[in-house]
N, C-alpha and C positions, 0 to 999 in steps of 0.2 A: 027462497031462490036457490037453484041448484049451484053447487060449487063451481062448475065450469063457466056458468053465466057470471058469477061473481068475479072470477079471474078475468073473463073477457071484458067486463065493465071496468075493472081496475086498470087493465091494459089500455083501454080507450081513454080513460081519464089521464093517464100518464103521457099520452102522445103530445099534447100541447107543451108540456114541460120539457120533453125530450127535443122537440122541434126548436123551442126557444134556446135551449142549451147549445144545440148545434149551430143556430144562427149567431149566438154570442161568440162561440169558438171561431166561426168563420170571420166574423167582424174583427176579432182580436188578431187573427192572422193577417187580414187585409191591412189593418192599421199598422201593425209591426213592419210588414213588408214596405209599406209606403214611407214610414218614418226612417227605416234603414236605408232605403233608396235615396231619400232626401239627404241623409247624413253623409252617404258616400259621395253624392254630387257636390255637396258643400265642401267636404274635405279635399276633393280633387281640385277645386278652384282656390281654396284658401292656401293650400300648400304649407310647407314648413315655416317656422318663425323666420322673419326677415324677408319673406317673399314680397316683391313689389307687384301691385296689381294695376292693370290699365283701367280706365273709366268703364270700358265695356265689360271687363271682368267684374268690377264692383257692381255694376247694374245687374249682371247675371246672378251674382251672389244674392243681391237683394230680392230678385225674382224668386229664387229657389227657397231662400229662408222664409220669405213672407208670402209665398204663393198659395199656401194653404191656410192662411189666417182669415177669419171672418171679422173684418174690421167693424162692421155694423154691430155685431154681437158684443165685441169688446167695448165699442163706444157706448153701447146701451148701459153696460155695467159702469163705465167711467162717469157717465152723466147722471146715473141713478134716475130719479123721477123726472128730471128735466128733459130727458130724451123724448118723452111723450108730449111735452108741452110746447116744444119749438115747432116752427113751420117745416114743411117738407123741404123747402129750399135750404133752410138753415141746417137741417139734418143731413142733406146731401153734401153741402159744403163741409160740414163738420167731419163727416165720414171720410171725405177725400183728403182733408188736411190731416186728420188723425192718422190715416194710412201713410201719408207722406212722412210724417214725423217718426212713426214707428219704423218704416222702411229705412230712413236715414240713420236712425239710432242703432239699427240692427248690426251695423258694421263697426260700431264704436269699440267693441271688444271681440276681436277675431279669435283670441285664444280659446274661448269656450267651444268654438267649432272644431278645434284641433283635438279636443278631449276624446278619450275613449268612452263610448256610451254603453252602459249596461241597462237593459230593459228589465226592471225589477218586477213590474206588475202592470197588466193591462186589463181593465174591467170595463165591460159594456153593459148597457141597460137599454136595449132597443135602439134608440136613435141618439144616445149620448154615450160618451166613453171618458175614462180617466186613464192617462198613461203616466206611470211613475218610472223615472229613469234616474241613474246616477252617472254624472259626468266625471271622469277621472283624468286629471292633468297634473303632472309632476307630483304624484302621490297625494294630491288634494282631491277629496271626494265632495262633489256638489250635487245635492238633489235638484233635479229639474222635472217638473211635472206639467202635464198638458190637460186642459179640459177640452173635449172635442164634441162635435155634434155632426150628425149626418144631414147633408143638404142634397136631396135627390139621391144619387148613387155615390156621392163623394163625401169623405170625412174631412172636416175643417177644424182648425184650432179656434176656440172661442176665448181662451185665456191660457196663460202659462205662468208658472211660478219658478223662479230661480232662487235656491236657498230659502224656500218657503215664503218668498216675497212675490205676491201676485202682481203681474204687470197691469192688469185692468184696475185693480184696487189702488195701486200706487198712483196711477193717473187720476183715479176717482178722488183721492184726497186733495191732490193739487188742483184739479178742475173745480171741485166743490168750493174750495177756498176762494178761487178767483170769482166764481159766479156769486158767491155770498157777498163778497166785498164790492165787486164792480159790475156784475151782471154778465149774461151770456154773450152779449156783443163784444165785451172786453176779452172774453176767452177766445172768441173767433179771431179777433185782431192779433192776440198773442200767438195763436196757432199759425196764422198767415205769415207772421214774421219768422217763426221757426221753420216753416216749410219753405220759405224763400231763401234761407241761408244755405 
């Protein structure tokens, strides 16, 4: 084969790799811009320490903080194999209750949202991504990472870890313990009580 044909063939073979790299770079920019915009919106609402919030502001914070979370994906991790064995109605109720519990707990510690955020690394692999950040508050550095997936044209959070503790896996340990001892219905009852408070 002639040298120029070999060069042309090598160039053709490299095109998919270059396209994938460009797509990954574009996805990383999109994710970073989305996360930075979310961070600015939350900080504007949270305000400095001691700020009092109206119920409307608290609801708005919950919407911004949790608006990009895929609760069904996080719930699937938390329930492990049980997720596929329960009925559609049970799954729907579980996802709604689980979302309510997480939304309510998201405002328990507002200080984390006042922290300065450094984006250490964003890696994408087609339709999934990992975002590694460091939250700095009062000279204390806390690693916060996000597992993300692309749903249609939007990126959503499927799990998050604060100080290397996964949210979904923390719930998983708790939920599995309840299911093992008292069954899935008991877990639903517990979540109903928590969501009602």
